[in-house]
Backbone as CSV, one residue per row, in Angstrom:
resi,resn,N_x,N_y,N_z,CA_x,CA_y,CA_z,C_x,C_y,C_z
1,MET,-19.798,85.053,-11.334,-20.545,85.186,-12.570,-19.581,85.267,-13.746
2,THR,-19.863,84.494,-14.775,-19.027,84.494,-15.969,-19.851,84.973,-17.168
3,GLU,-19.160,85.566,-18.120,-19.802,86.035,-19.344,-19.148,85.341,-20.525
4,PHE,-19.956,84.967,-21.504,-19.389,84.345,-22.695,-20.344,84.515,-23.864
5,GLN,-19.823,84.256,-25.040,-20.562,84.406,-26.277,-20.898,83.021,-26.805
6,ALA,-22.181,82.790,-27.109,-22.620,81.558,-27.756,-23.075,81.943,-29.168
7,GLY,-22.161,81.839,-30.134,-22.479,82.341,-31.463,-22.757,83.838,-31.373
8,PRO,-23.922,84.280,-31.850,-24.233,85.722,-31.814,-24.801,86.209,-30.491
9,VAL,-24.988,85.286,-29.536,-25.731,85.608,-28.309,-24.788,85.719,-27.120
10,HIS,-24.883,86.829,-26.393,-24.079,87.046,-25.204,-24.844,86.552,-23.982
11,LEU,-24.136,85.786,-23.115,-24.747,85.188,-21.930,-23.968,85.578,-20.686
12,ARG,-24.700,85.726,-19.587,-24.109,85.973,-18.277,-24.597,84.872,-17.343
13,ASP,-23.664,84.093,-16.807,-23.963,82.863,-16.074,-23.482,82.997,-14.627
14,TRP,-24.446,82.974,-13.682,-24.094,83.081,-12.261,-23.647,81.747,-11.677
15,GLY,-23.806,80.646,-12.407,-23.364,79.343,-11.930,-24.210,78.819,-10.786
16,GLY,-23.694,77.786,-10.135,-24.400,77.198,-9.003,-25.053,75.874,-9.346
17,PRO,-25.450,75.124,-8.314,-25.963,73.770,-8.502,-27.485,73.680,-8.641
18,GLY,-28.192,74.788,-8.607,-29.645,74.750,-8.547,-30.320,74.491,-9.881
19,LEU,-31.648,74.626,-9.879,-32.438,74.413,-11.088,-32.014,75.406,-12.167
20,PRO,-31.861,74.941,-13.404,-31.483,75.872,-14.474,-32.634,76.814,-14.811
21,ILE,-32.335,78.109,-14.881,-33.334,79.105,-15.247,-32.677,80.112,-16.187
22,LEU,-33.342,80.369,-17.303,-32.862,81.328,-18.289,-33.741,82.572,-18.238
23,LEU,-33.106,83.737,-18.208,-33.795,85.009,-18.003,-33.704,85.862,-19.254
24,THR,-34.851,86.426,-19.662,-34.887,87.275,-20.846,-35.431,88.656,-20.487
25,HIS,-35.057,89.642,-21.275,-35.327,91.050,-20.971,-36.311,91.659,-21.972
26,GLY,-36.660,92.912,-21.747,-37.602,93.621,-22.588,-36.948,94.393,-23.722
27,MET,-37.792,95.036,-24.522,-37.325,95.840,-25.643,-36.414,96.970,-25.164
28,ALA,-35.278,97.113,-25.834,-34.272,98.140,-25.549,-33.563,97.932,-24.218
29,ALA,-33.787,96.805,-23.567,-33.152,96.500,-22.282,-31.973,95.548,-22.518
30,HIS,-31.552,94.852,-21.468,-30.423,93.936,-21.567,-30.408,93.059,-20.319
31,SER,-29.442,92.158,-20.260,-29.417,91.147,-19.203,-29.230,91.737,-17.809
32,HIS,-28.705,92.955,-17.688,-28.487,93.543,-16.367,-29.801,93.906,-15.662
33,TRP,-30.922,93.848,-16.362,-32.210,94.066,-15.700,-32.439,93.046,-14.575
34,TRP,-31.700,91.923,-14.608,-31.888,90.863,-13.616,-30.864,90.893,-12.493
35,ASP,-29.983,91.879,-12.479,-28.882,91.882,-11.515,-29.331,91.989,-10.062
36,GLU,-30.482,92.604,-9.826,-30.978,92.743,-8.451,-31.700,91.484,-7.978
37,VAL,-32.149,90.661,-8.928,-32.958,89.481,-8.593,-32.093,88.263,-8.317
38,VAL,-31.166,87.982,-9.233,-30.441,86.704,-9.201,-29.727,86.441,-7.880
39,PRO,-29.001,87.400,-7.283,-28.303,87.086,-6.032,-29.226,86.646,-4.895
40,LEU,-30.483,87.008,-4.966,-31.431,86.632,-3.907,-31.754,85.144,-3.920
41,TRP,-31.496,84.481,-5.021,-31.787,83.055,-5.118,-30.692,82.180,-4.520
42,GLY,-29.511,82.706,-4.321,-28.424,81.883,-3.799,-28.169,80.695,-4.704
43,ASP,-28.122,79.494,-4.111,-27.853,78.278,-4.878,-29.125,77.567,-5.330
44,ARG,-30.270,78.200,-5.143,-31.524,77.513,-5.494,-31.721,77.403,-7.005
45,PHE,-31.108,78.335,-7.751,-31.142,78.265,-9.204,-29.731,78.382,-9.759
46,ARG,-29.535,77.833,-10.926,-28.391,78.215,-11.750,-28.946,79.191,-12.787
47,ALA,-28.756,80.456,-12.550,-29.373,81.504,-13.362,-28.425,81.962,-14.462
48,VAL,-28.971,82.068,-15.659,-28.258,82.606,-16.813,-29.170,83.636,-17.474
49,ALA,-28.625,84.799,-17.767,-29.387,85.837,-18.471,-28.755,86.073,-19.831
50,LEU,-29.593,86.230,-20.843,-29.080,86.489,-22.185,-29.394,87.910,-22.630
51,ASP,-28.639,88.370,-23.609,-28.981,89.564,-24.369,-29.529,89.089,-25.715
52,PHE,-30.762,89.459,-26.025,-31.270,89.160,-27.355,-30.413,89.857,-28.406
53,ARG,-30.371,89.283,-29.607,-29.665,89.970,-30.682,-30.254,91.364,-30.900
54,GLY,-29.352,92.313,-31.125,-29.761,93.704,-31.237,-29.820,94.415,-29.903
55,HIS,-29.424,93.739,-28.826,-29.465,94.293,-27.471,-28.162,93.952,-26.744
56,GLY,-27.823,94.784,-25.773,-26.693,94.478,-24.898,-25.431,94.168,-25.683
57,ASP,-24.753,93.093,-25.297,-23.489,92.722,-25.918,-23.627,91.593,-26.931
58,SER,-24.861,91.263,-27.312,-25.064,90.316,-28.403,-24.877,91.014,-29.745
59,ASP,-24.727,90.215,-30.796,-24.540,90.766,-32.133,-25.821,91.428,-32.633
60,ARG,-25.665,92.299,-33.590,-26.806,92.856,-34.296,-27.131,91.999,-35.521
61,SER,-28.365,92.060,-35.959,-28.752,91.382,-37.187,-28.093,92.096,-38.366
62,PRO,-27.391,91.381,-39.241,-26.690,92.041,-40.348,-27.617,92.854,-41.249
63,ASP,-28.859,92.376,-41.444,-29.783,93.093,-42.316,-30.719,94.026,-41.557
64,GLY,-30.538,94.105,-40.232,-31.363,95.005,-39.442,-32.792,94.543,-39.236
65,VAL,-33.072,93.291,-39.558,-34.427,92.752,-39.407,-34.479,91.909,-38.142
66,TYR,-35.463,92.189,-37.298,-35.631,91.463,-36.039,-37.059,90.914,-35.971
67,SER,-37.189,89.773,-35.300,-38.492,89.124,-35.216,-38.559,88.263,-33.968
68,ALA,-39.769,87.871,-33.604,-39.932,86.927,-32.497,-39.206,85.617,-32.814
69,ASP,-39.263,85.184,-34.078,-38.589,83.941,-34.463,-37.085,84.028,-34.203
70,LEU,-36.494,85.170,-34.503,-35.056,85.348,-34.283,-34.719,85.215,-32.808
71,TRP,-35.527,85.824,-31.951,-35.231,85.806,-30.520,-35.584,84.469,-29.880
72,ILE,-36.571,83.749,-30.425,-36.799,82.372,-29.987,-35.572,81.522,-30.322
73,GLU,-34.998,81.764,-31.488,-33.761,81.072,-31.869,-32.620,81.399,-30.906
74,ASP,-32.567,82.638,-30.404,-31.545,83.002,-29.418,-31.676,82.167,-28.150
75,ILE,-32.910,81.913,-27.719,-33.125,81.069,-26.542,-32.621,79.658,-26.802
76,GLU,-32.911,79.136,-27.980,-32.427,77.803,-28.332,-30.895,77.780,-28.410
77,THR,-30.302,78.835,-28.933,-28.838,78.917,-28.982,-28.254,78.858,-27.572
78,ALA,-28.866,79.608,-26.652,-28.407,79.593,-25.264,-28.577,78.214,-24.643
79,ARG,-29.723,77.607,-24.864,-29.992,76.285,-24.283,-28.955,75.263,-24.735
80,ARG,-28.681,75.250,-26.028,-27.709,74.286,-26.548,-26.315,74.557,-26.005
81,ALA,-25.933,75.823,-25.926,-24.601,76.168,-25.414,-24.440,75.751,-23.964
82,LEU,-25.529,75.819,-23.200,-25.482,75.467,-21.780,-25.650,73.971,-21.552
83,GLY,-26.050,73.235,-22.581,-26.244,71.796,-22.456,-27.469,71.419,-21.653
84,TRP,-28.474,72.278,-21.632,-29.684,72.027,-20.849,-30.704,71.265,-21.678
85,GLU,-31.254,70.205,-21.099,-32.352,69.485,-21.742,-33.698,70.105,-21.365
86,ARG,-33.856,70.436,-20.074,-35.097,71.064,-19.601,-34.721,72.160,-18.603
87,PHE,-35.460,73.250,-18.646,-35.127,74.391,-17.809,-36.371,75.224,-17.563
88,ILE,-36.248,76.204,-16.677,-37.298,77.198,-16.449,-36.937,78.436,-17.249
89,LEU,-37.917,79.018,-17.879,-37.715,80.222,-18.680,-38.507,81.353,-18.045
90,CYS,-37.847,82.468,-17.812,-38.481,83.607,-17.136,-38.155,84.877,-17.913
91,GLY,-39.193,85.584,-18.364,-38.970,86.777,-19.151,-39.757,87.966,-18.642
92,HIS,-39.226,89.147,-18.896,-39.885,90.400,-18.509,-40.263,91.183,-19.760
93,SER,-41.456,91.755,-19.765,-41.914,92.658,-20.814,-41.886,91.944,-22.169
94,MET,-41.238,92.524,-23.189,-41.161,91.831,-24.471,-40.548,90.447,-24.318
95,GLY,-39.572,90.326,-23.416,-38.964,89.025,-23.174,-39.936,88.008,-22.613
96,ALA,-40.998,88.477,-21.939,-42.048,87.575,-21.467,-42.848,87.033,-22.639
97,ARG,-43.150,87.902,-23.598,-43.874,87.439,-24.783,-43.040,86.429,-25.571
98,ILE,-41.742,86.679,-25.706,-40.885,85.723,-26.407,-40.814,84.412,-25.628
99,ALA,-40.773,84.496,-24.304,-40.752,83.283,-23.482,-42.031,82.471,-23.677
100,LEU,-43.173,83.128,-23.730,-44.429,82.416,-23.945,-44.471,81.781,-25.336
101,SER,-43.930,82.471,-26.337,-43.871,81.899,-27.686,-42.959,80.677,-27.716
102,TYR,-41.839,80.767,-27.000,-40.944,79.608,-26.908,-41.670,78.440,-26.239
103,ALA,-42.415,78.725,-25.174,-43.150,77.661,-24.469,-44.168,76.998,-25.380
104,GLN,-44.805,77.780,-26.218,-45.775,77.225,-27.153,-45.102,76.275,-28.147
105,ARG,-43.917,76.636,-28.613,-43.242,75.853,-29.658,-42.413,74.696,-29.114
106,HIS,-41.868,74.864,-27.899,-40.938,73.869,-27.359,-41.353,73.428,-25.949
107,PRO,-42.562,72.921,-25.776,-43.010,72.587,-24.416,-42.159,71.524,-23.734
108,ARG,-41.587,70.603,-24.495,-40.795,69.535,-23.874,-39.470,70.044,-23.321
109,ARG,-39.064,71.227,-23.714,-37.812,71.784,-23.222,-37.967,72.455,-21.857
110,LEU,-39.200,72.719,-21.457,-39.414,73.568,-20.286,-40.050,72.815,-19.125
111,ARG,-39.510,73.079,-17.939,-40.203,72.687,-16.709,-41.340,73.657,-16.423
112,GLY,-41.142,74.931,-16.775,-42.162,75.944,-16.558,-41.724,77.251,-17.184
113,VAL,-42.676,78.189,-17.321,-42.383,79.493,-17.883,-43.008,80.567,-16.999
114,ALA,-42.267,81.628,-16.744,-42.762,82.763,-15.962,-42.728,84.004,-16.851
115,ALA,-43.872,84.700,-16.932,-44.009,85.876,-17.788,-44.315,87.082,-16.906
116,VAL,-43.405,88.045,-16.908,-43.475,89.168,-15.972,-43.876,90.451,-16.707
117,ASP,-45.043,90.942,-16.416,-45.536,92.268,-16.802,-45.256,92.613,-18.271
118,PHE,-46.101,92.103,-19.149,-45.920,92.321,-20.585,-47.187,92.916,-21.197
119,LEU,-47.033,93.471,-22.376,-48.138,94.105,-23.088,-48.849,93.073,-23.959
120,PRO,-50.112,92.755,-23.676,-50.807,91.750,-24.483,-51.108,92.224,-25.897
121,GLU,-51.364,93.509,-26.065,-51.602,94.073,-27.389,-51.364,95.575,-27.329
122,ILE,-51.030,96.154,-28.476,-50.772,97.588,-28.544,-52.095,98.338,-28.608
123,HIS,-52.229,99.340,-27.764,-53.392,100.207,-27.791,-53.005,101.467,-28.555
124,ARG,-53.561,101.646,-29.716,-53.141,102.714,-30.626,-53.478,104.108,-30.117
125,ASP,-54.325,104.201,-29.113,-54.717,105.519,-28.627,-53.626,106.169,-27.780
126,ARG,-52.579,105.393,-27.398,-51.542,105.946,-26.516,-50.179,105.401,-26.935
127,PRO,-49.604,105.944,-28.040,-48.327,105.420,-28.523,-47.216,105.620,-27.495
128,SER,-46.337,104.631,-27.382,-45.232,104.703,-26.436,-44.085,105.507,-27.021
129,ARG,-43.122,105.843,-26.176,-41.910,106.514,-26.649,-41.175,105.643,-27.660
130,PHE,-41.223,104.303,-27.490,-40.607,103.411,-28.457,-41.252,103.580,-29.829
131,GLN,-42.580,103.604,-29.877,-43.267,103.750,-31.154,-42.926,105.084,-31.809
132,ARG,-42.855,106.142,-31.028,-42.525,107.453,-31.588,-41.097,107.484,-32.110
133,ALA,-40.205,106.736,-31.466,-38.792,106.742,-31.851,-38.515,105.850,-33.057
134,SER,-39.442,104.955,-33.394,-39.175,103.939,-34.409,-38.921,104.527,-35.788
135,SER,-39.373,105.741,-36.035,-39.181,106.356,-37.346,-37.881,107.153,-37.437
136,ARG,-37.112,107.221,-36.352,-35.891,108.025,-36.345,-34.654,107.119,-36.430
137,PRO,-33.545,107.624,-36.983,-32.320,106.821,-37.052,-31.673,106.678,-35.677
138,GLN,-30.745,105.729,-35.580,-30.012,105.508,-34.338,-29.312,106.795,-33.901
139,PRO,-29.581,107.291,-32.696,-28.953,108.541,-32.267,-27.508,108.323,-31.831
140,VAL,-26.704,109.362,-31.977,-25.306,109.351,-31.564,-25.059,110.611,-30.743
141,TYR,-24.288,110.473,-29.648,-24.012,111.586,-28.739,-22.504,111.792,-28.623
142,ARG,-22.117,112.998,-28.253,-20.692,113.336,-28.233,-19.936,112.658,-27.101
143,ASP,-20.587,112.466,-25.952,-19.876,111.906,-24.808,-20.815,111.047,-23.968
144,GLU,-20.214,110.323,-23.023,-20.990,109.399,-22.196,-21.994,110.146,-21.327
145,ASP,-21.608,111.271,-20.765,-22.536,112.032,-19.936,-23.761,112.475,-20.736
146,GLY,-23.529,112.848,-21.991,-24.633,113.290,-22.823,-25.643,112.199,-23.093
147,ILE,-25.172,110.984,-23.380,-26.106,109.899,-23.663,-26.800,109.429,-22.385
148,LEU,-26.057,109.398,-21.261,-26.675,108.951,-20.017,-27.729,109.948,-19.522
149,ALA,-27.559,111.210,-19.864,-28.570,112.205,-19.504,-29.874,111.967,-20.245
150,ARG,-29.810,111.235,-21.367,-31.000,110.940,-22.158,-31.657,109.630,-21.763
151,PHE,-30.981,108.838,-20.910,-31.519,107.514,-20.571,-32.778,107.630,-19.724
152,ARG,-33.824,106.956,-20.141,-35.078,106.893,-19.400,-35.612,105.472,-19.454
153,LEU,-36.268,105.050,-18.382,-37.033,103.818,-18.448,-38.312,104.086,-19.234
154,GLU,-38.799,103.064,-19.924,-40.050,103.181,-20.676,-40.956,102.013,-20.311
155,PRO,-42.097,102.241,-19.677,-42.574,103.525,-19.174,-41.760,103.979,-17.964
156,GLY,-42.012,105.225,-17.535,-41.099,105.854,-16.603,-41.264,105.512,-15.139
157,GLY,-42.377,104.975,-14.724,-42.594,104.719,-13.307,-41.629,103.694,-12.743
158,THR,-41.016,104.002,-11.612,-40.125,103.051,-10.939,-39.886,103.511,-9.511
159,THR,-39.570,102.566,-8.654,-39.142,102.877,-7.294,-37.630,102.716,-7.149
160,MET,-36.955,102.377,-8.230,-35.502,102.182,-8.173,-34.811,103.528,-7.941
161,ALA,-33.771,103.528,-7.120,-33.037,104.744,-6.811,-32.406,105.319,-8.077
162,PRO,-32.386,106.651,-8.228,-31.852,107.271,-9.446,-30.427,106.849,-9.782
163,GLU,-29.591,106.674,-8.783,-28.208,106.290,-9.077,-28.134,104.875,-9.650
164,LYS,-29.063,104.009,-9.237,-29.098,102.661,-9.800,-29.653,102.672,-11.221
165,VAL,-30.617,103.537,-11.477,-31.134,103.675,-12.839,-30.022,104.146,-13.772
166,ARG,-29.229,105.105,-13.317,-28.125,105.605,-14.140,-27.096,104.503,-14.388
167,ALA,-26.790,103.703,-13.376,-25.845,102.605,-13.549,-26.377,101.578,-14.547
168,LEU,-27.685,101.351,-14.505,-28.309,100.446,-15.464,-28.162,100.999,-16.882
169,GLY,-28.374,102.303,-17.026,-28.203,102.932,-18.329,-26.785,102.816,-18.850
170,ARG,-25.813,102.911,-17.963,-24.406,102.833,-18.371,-24.085,101.473,-18.992
171,GLU,-24.775,100.424,-18.553,-24.547,99.095,-19.117,-25.091,98.969,-20.538
172,GLY,-25.891,99.932,-20.962,-26.534,99.832,-22.267,-26.000,100.791,-23.311
173,VAL,-24.800,101.349,-23.093,-24.225,102.287,-24.067,-22.815,101.844,-24.449
174,ARG,-22.382,102.316,-25.604,-21.005,102.037,-26.052,-20.502,103.200,-26.902
175,ARG,-19.183,103.314,-26.970,-18.563,104.339,-27.805,-18.158,103.729,-29.137
176,GLY,-18.536,104.384,-30.220,-18.164,103.951,-31.560,-17.332,104.999,-32.263
177,ALA,-17.140,104.806,-33.545,-16.295,105.710,-34.321,-16.877,107.116,-34.381
178,GLU,-18.214,107.225,-34.342,-18.862,108.532,-34.494,-19.270,109.157,-33.162
179,GLY,-19.140,108.410,-32.083,-19.538,108.930,-30.785,-20.218,107.854,-29.964
180,TRP,-20.949,108.263,-28.944,-21.612,107.338,-28.036,-23.034,107.039,-28.533
181,THR,-23.399,105.765,-28.484,-24.758,105.381,-28.856,-25.199,104.211,-27.991
182,TRP,-26.460,103.832,-28.154,-27.024,102.720,-27.389,-26.547,101.394,-27.956
183,LYS,-26.290,100.439,-27.099,-26.023,99.078,-27.580,-27.245,98.532,-28.318
184,PHE,-28.410,98.961,-27.886,-29.664,98.561,-28.513,-29.734,99.067,-29.951
185,ASP,-30.063,98.164,-30.881,-30.219,98.511,-32.283,-31.609,99.107,-32.493
186,TRP,-31.639,100.378,-32.863,-32.900,101.102,-33.042,-33.857,100.384,-33.987
187,ARG,-33.312,99.577,-34.925,-34.141,98.898,-35.918,-35.026,97.812,-35.301
188,CYS,-34.723,97.417,-34.055,-35.609,96.465,-33.358,-37.018,97.027,-33.174
189,LEU,-37.138,98.337,-33.180,-38.429,98.968,-32.901,-39.461,98.702,-33.988
190,SER,-39.021,98.162,-35.125,-39.969,97.810,-36.181,-40.598,96.434,-35.966
191,LEU,-40.284,95.783,-34.852,-40.824,94.448,-34.561,-42.354,94.454,-34.590
192,PRO,-42.983,93.545,-35.332,-44.449,93.414,-35.264,-44.876,92.978,-33.855
193,TYR,-46.007,93.478,-33.410,-46.460,93.215,-32.037,-47.949,92.854,-32.061
194,PRO,-48.287,91.685,-32.621,-49.706,91.323,-32.724,-50.294,90.982,-31.359
195,PRO,-51.614,91.026,-31.218,-52.247,90.611,-29.960,-51.864,89.177,-29.607
196,ILE,-51.641,88.948,-28.330,-51.154,87.640,-27.880,-52.283,86.644,-27.603
197,TRP,-53.525,87.112,-27.576,-54.636,86.282,-27.097,-54.766,84.927,-27.786
198,PRO,-54.677,84.824,-29.136,-54.848,83.501,-29.754,-53.787,82.489,-29.351
199,GLN,-52.645,82.969,-28.928,-51.522,82.096,-28.600,-51.667,81.440,-27.223
200,LEU,-52.302,82.139,-26.295,-52.272,81.722,-24.894,-52.873,80.337,-24.634
201,PRO,-54.029,79.973,-25.210,-54.582,78.646,-24.918,-53.722,77.493,-25.420
202,GLN,-52.764,77.792,-26.292,-51.908,76.741,-26.852,-50.700,76.424,-25.972
203,ILE,-50.512,77.159,-24.897,-49.360,76.945,-24.014,-49.686,75.818,-23.038
204,LYS,-48.888,74.783,-23.087,-49.181,73.557,-22.336,-48.122,73.229,-21.293
205,VAL,-47.429,74.217,-20.793,-46.464,74.001,-19.715,-46.909,74.814,-18.508
206,PRO,-46.503,74.434,-17.290,-46.851,75.234,-16.111,-46.413,76.686,-16.294
207,THR,-47.307,77.608,-15.974,-47.076,79.021,-16.282,-47.363,79.900,-15.078
208,LEU,-46.454,80.822,-14.829,-46.638,81.862,-13.823,-46.738,83.205,-14.529
209,MET,-47.806,83.952,-14.236,-47.958,85.318,-14.721,-47.730,86.271,-13.548
210,VAL,-46.929,87.309,-13.779,-46.616,88.276,-12.732,-46.915,89.676,-13.252
211,ARG,-47.524,90.485,-12.401,-47.819,91.879,-12.753,-47.418,92.786,-11.598
212,GLY,-46.867,93.950,-11.926,-46.681,94.977,-10.923,-47.999,95.689,-10.665
213,GLU,-48.335,95.880,-9.428,-49.627,96.472,-9.067,-49.858,97.823,-9.755
214,LEU,-48.801,98.608,-9.952,-48.923,99.951,-10.513,-48.603,99.989,-12.003
215,SER,-48.527,98.842,-12.645,-48.158,98.780,-14.054,-49.167,99.503,-14.934
216,VAL,-48.643,100.286,-15.888,-49.493,100.889,-16.915,-49.373,100.112,-18.224
217,VAL,-48.615,99.032,-18.240,-48.438,98.213,-19.434,-49.514,97.142,-19.529
218,ILE,-49.819,96.501,-18.422,-50.894,95.516,-18.395,-51.804,95.843,-17.219
219,GLY,-53.042,96.190,-17.534,-54.002,96.527,-16.501,-54.521,95.289,-15.790
220,ALA,-55.238,95.508,-14.709,-55.727,94.390,-13.890,-56.648,93.470,-14.695
221,ALA,-57.506,94.046,-15.536,-58.441,93.218,-16.305,-57.705,92.369,-17.336
222,ASP,-56.740,92.966,-18.043,-55.960,92.191,-19.008,-55.119,91.132,-18.313
223,PHE,-54.610,91.458,-17.136,-53.816,90.470,-16.400,-54.676,89.279,-15.990
224,GLU,-55.859,89.554,-15.536,-56.777,88.464,-15.189,-57.065,87.608,-16.418
225,ARG,-57.204,88.263,-17.564,-57.505,87.523,-18.790,-56.327,86.669,-19.238
226,VAL,-55.097,87.213,-19.267,-53.968,86.404,-19.728,-53.754,85.213,-18.802
227,THR,-53.989,85.400,-17.512,-53.836,84.287,-16.565,-54.909,83.233,-16.798
228,ARG,-56.106,83.687,-17.085,-57.212,82.762,-17.330,-57.054,81.997,-18.646
229,GLU,-56.485,82.649,-19.652,-56.414,82.050,-20.993,-55.373,80.936,-21.094
230,VAL,-54.360,80.936,-20.242,-53.357,79.866,-20.264,-53.824,78.763,-19.319
231,PRO,-54.010,77.555,-19.813,-54.523,76.475,-18.956,-53.685,76.268,-17.700
232,GLY,-54.326,76.377,-16.539,-53.674,76.090,-15.266,-52.707,77.145,-14.778
233,ALA,-52.639,78.292,-15.427,-51.670,79.322,-15.020,-52.030,79.891,-13.648
234,ARG,-50.998,80.323,-12.929,-51.220,81.045,-11.685,-50.788,82.492,-11.876
235,GLY,-51.460,83.402,-11.197,-51.142,84.820,-11.317,-50.732,85.416,-9.986
236,VAL,-49.729,86.276,-10.021,-49.240,86.969,-8.829,-49.120,88.461,-9.157
237,THR,-49.761,89.300,-8.347,-49.599,90.748,-8.454,-48.712,91.220,-7.315
238,ILE,-47.675,91.987,-7.656,-46.697,92.415,-6.651,-47.014,93.848,-6.227
239,PRO,-47.387,94.041,-4.968,-47.788,95.373,-4.492,-46.671,96.406,-4.650
240,GLY,-47.051,97.615,-5.063,-46.122,98.734,-5.100,-45.166,98.764,-6.271
241,ALA,-45.193,97.732,-7.120,-44.265,97.666,-8.250,-44.905,98.253,-9.496
242,HIS,-44.091,98.966,-10.279,-44.503,99.441,-11.591,-44.188,98.338,-12.618
243,HIS,-44.149,98.731,-13.890,-43.899,97.749,-14.955,-42.566,97.033,-14.790
244,HIS,-41.538,97.755,-14.376,-40.194,97.170,-14.299,-40.039,96.407,-12.982
245,VAL,-40.761,95.310,-12.879,-40.819,94.542,-11.631,-39.436,94.066,-11.175
246,PRO,-38.541,93.587,-12.084,-37.224,93.154,-11.602,-36.418,94.281,-10.960
247,LEU,-36.713,95.522,-11.311,-36.015,96.665,-10.717,-36.705,97.151,-9.455
248,ASP,-38.042,97.166,-9.473,-38.818,97.744,-8.372,-38.963,96.804,-7.182
249,ALA,-39.103,95.519,-7.457,-39.417,94.564,-6.382,-38.638,93.266,-6.581
250,PRO,-37.311,93.341,-6.595,-36.537,92.127,-6.860,-36.768,91.024,-5.837
251,ARG,-36.914,91.398,-4.559,-37.092,90.378,-3.533,-38.433,89.662,-3.695
252,GLU,-39.482,90.435,-3.950,-40.807,89.839,-4.098,-40.888,88.993,-5.380
253,LEU,-40.257,89.465,-6.457,-40.244,88.689,-7.696,-39.442,87.407,-7.526
254,ALA,-38.285,87.510,-6.874,-37.473,86.317,-6.637,-38.261,85.279,-5.844
255,ALA,-39.007,85.732,-4.843,-39.797,84.809,-4.023,-40.925,84.174,-4.832
256,ALA,-41.570,84.951,-5.697,-42.666,84.417,-6.501,-42.167,83.347,-7.465
257,VAL,-41.032,83.589,-8.095,-40.474,82.611,-9.028,-39.999,81.376,-8.279
258,GLU,-39.398,81.578,-7.122,-38.938,80.437,-6.324,-40.111,79.567,-5.876
259,SER,-41.206,80.194,-5.435,-42.394,79.444,-5.028,-42.975,78.656,-6.219
260,PHE,-43.019,79.304,-7.374,-43.508,78.648,-8.583,-42.632,77.434,-8.911
261,ALA,-41.315,77.602,-8.888,-40.413,76.503,-9.199,-40.592,75.337,-8.235
262,ALA,-40.841,75.641,-6.955,-41.018,74.576,-5.972,-42.270,73.748,-6.236
263,SER,-43.225,74.322,-6.970,-44.472,73.618,-7.248,-44.409,72.738,-8.488
264,LEU,-43.324,72.826,-9.249,-43.237,72.127,-10.519,-42.908,70.652,-10.313
265,PRO,-43.460,69.798,-11.157,-43.092,68.381,-11.074,-41.634,68.167,-11.469
266,ALA,-41.036,67.146,-10.961,-39.631,66.865,-11.263,-39.464,66.505,-12.729
């Protein structure tokens, strides 16, 4: 696996001769969310994971403004750097919504799109920890142990072993002049999050929708609806998985994406 910078976007490329697939992550996450999945594919895919701007090892926006348009541009930056004409795009959580938006705008670039466990719309009756944190400045901690003690998945349900969760958290922190803080730019939390429903019928590429059976982010009824609203989409629910499907059920997710890819026209 090699890592490199394409302009402001950091990429991690596992290489290989297989079908090109680009992987995107959720809010406050990073490309390491896919580390348990990619090795299961072997040579069947050439997998590349990106860090959206404001996340991981990609650059931050100079003015602190983030948008779906900016992150769609990050996907295009990655595509051009990799020299890909057509590829599969697979995203988790917020990255799934960005992947679907990319599919709507650039259908000729994609063989297919896979959207894994995302929030179709914000329900104001139950604000998330992200929403509560959006009004606070970027936190800084004195040492690495202190910041890692604060690391939590959002939402919290997972079957991933605690030591692996901690290792995942370690990939998302850095030391600066004032102390330890998150690589994630807190200002991303101001991202508008409109309902996705009007967008779905406009997606004209083969689509796979994936949900964790125990997800509190997208319920069974909403999952049925998002799958129904995209023409010809197929839906897969992964038993025993919470929202963080790439962490909870990497083998089952890898198999679902591989099966989907095998069904795509050349």
